[in-house]
C-alpha positions, 0 to 999 in steps of 0.5 A, a space after each residue: 163176808 166182811 170180816 177183816 179188822 173186826 172183833 175176834 173171839 177170846 174163846 178159841 183154843 189151839 191144839 194143833 200138833 197135839 195128836 190123839 190115838 191111832 185109827 184102826 183101818 183109817 182108810 177111805 172106807 172108814 172115812 166114808 162111814 164116819 162122814 155119812 154118820 157125823 159130817 157137820 155136827 152130831 156125836 161121832 164118839 160111838 163110831 170113833 171109839 170103836 175105831 181107835 186102838 186101846 193102846 194108842 199113844 198121844 203124839 205131840 208134834 210142833 205145828 207150823 202154821 202157814 199164812 193161809 191157815 193163819 188167815 183161816 184161824 182169824 176168820 173162824 175167830 171173827 165168825 165165832 165172835 159174831 155168833 157170841 154177839 148175836 146169840 147173847 142178844 137173842 137169849 137176853 130178849 128171852 130173859 136167858 143168859 147165853 153161855 159162850 162155847 169154846 172153839 178148839 182148832 186141832 190137826 189130825 185128831 183130838 180128844 174131847 169129852 165125846 172121845 177121841 175124834 179124827 179129822 175125818 169126821 169133819 167139824 163137830 160139837 161136843 155137848 159134854 164140854 160145850 166145845 166146837 172142834 175144827 180141823 182147818 183142813 176141812 175147808 179145803 175138802 169143802 171146796 175140793 170134794 164138795 164143791 162148796 167154796 167161799 168164806 161164807 160156806 166156811 161161816 155156815 159150818 161154824 154157825 151150824 155147830 154153834 147151832 148145836 150149842 144153842 140147842 144144848 142150852 135150850 134143851 131142844 128135843 128134850 120132850 122127845 122120848 128116849 126111844 125116838 132119840 135113837 132113831 135116824 128121824 130124830 137125828 135128821 130133825 136135830 140137824 135140820 134145826 141146827 141148820 135153821 139156827 145157822 140161818 137165824 145167825 146169818 139173818 142178823 149178820 146180814 142186818 149188821 152189814 157183814 154179808 157181801 154179794 153171793 154170800 147167801 148163795 155160798 151158804 146154800 151151796 154148802 148146805 146142798 153139798 153136805 146133804 145126805 143124799 148128795 154124800 151118799 150118791 158120791 160115796 156109793 152111787 145111790 141114795 138110801 133115804 131111811 139111813 139119812 142122819 142129817 137131812 137131804 140137800 133140799 131140806 138142809 137148804 130149805 131150813 137154813 133159808 127159813 131161818 135166814 128169812 124169819 130170824 127168830 128161834 121160834 120158827 125152827 121147831 123141827 121136832 113137831 112139824 109134819 113137813 120136814 
């Protein structure tokens, strides 16, 4: 992705070195549970609040940024700026005003309006404070654990979380009953729409000449890698479709690609389609 030398967002906050509460039983088992439930979007608050100590204390440690982390932070800021430009244009076409979200860089753990969160949950969006939260170490995990390298794979992650912000502003899924919102099916439809919106962003990024050869494939590979079936197979050796919360690899790739091809908000009504 062509990103160096372009505008960076002013809506990035840095909380690296500012820790949250200690996690009870924060080993591999807990990490897998949280990953399966909340990776790449969603609300990890319920699980994480049950896993934090009541008497844990916050910790502040001076954070020394490496050159690699500096470059990643700059990249994240540029991608966020792109989403601001593109979604502002799209909202304006519809007579609406896009309210830019904030993006918070953190390390280890962080406090949000959705509660204390661990880096184990991966990047997430909290509708309670209109903020995206990212521990940059996730990108190494995306490359090593999920075999999804490349800068556009990183961009896909950010665009997906911004997609949740777009959903919040547009009140996506509000027409769905409260009972259905508690189901895994609703969660899958919600997450697939965020993938679709990430594809819409990529459509416009391509139109602006930002994409390079292989970028689309990097994003699709990332969507494939974080599908529920792929994560479950790696974590437990078998797949339980009824427990999906984000969608299968095929669904995540298909909805992202659909958004990329259509480039319109209207084409992503995952809540009313019979074919997910």
